C-alpha positions, 0 to 999 in steps of 0.5 A: 334852587330850593336845594342851593337855598336849603344848604345855605341856610343849613351851613348857617345853622350848623356854624354857631354850634361849633363854636360854642361846643369849643367854648364849653370844653376849653378847660378840658382840651387846655388841661389835656394838651398840658399834661400830653407835653408833660408826659411826652417829655416825661417830666410827670415821674411816669415809667415809660415801660408801664405805659404803652398806649396810654388813654387821657380823660379830662373832668372839669372842676371849674373855669381853671381847674380839671382832673386828667386821668392816665389810663392803660387798657390791657384787654378788657381791664382798664386801669388808671395809672395816674391821676391830676389836677390841672391849673390851666390859668397857673399853667400847674399840674399836680400829680394826686396819689393813688392807693 
């Protein structure tokens, strides 16, 4: 009986934390999905031959803006191929120039 009560209460304590984590990362998640959709359609002007297996990283700037970096790993070296400033409120993706 004690195990049943413990399992019910422990489940109720874990569920609210999952909801809060999704709310705190919603800007990054939306920015990543926008860039991934555009990259899949190759509308961002990135050469497909150069990126075999891209990795994405998002950094939140404010409630509407995030920076997304597309990187490629070759051996031990990780190279940033392209970075984007994404405005999820306006659904805009602006490519930044790399030096």
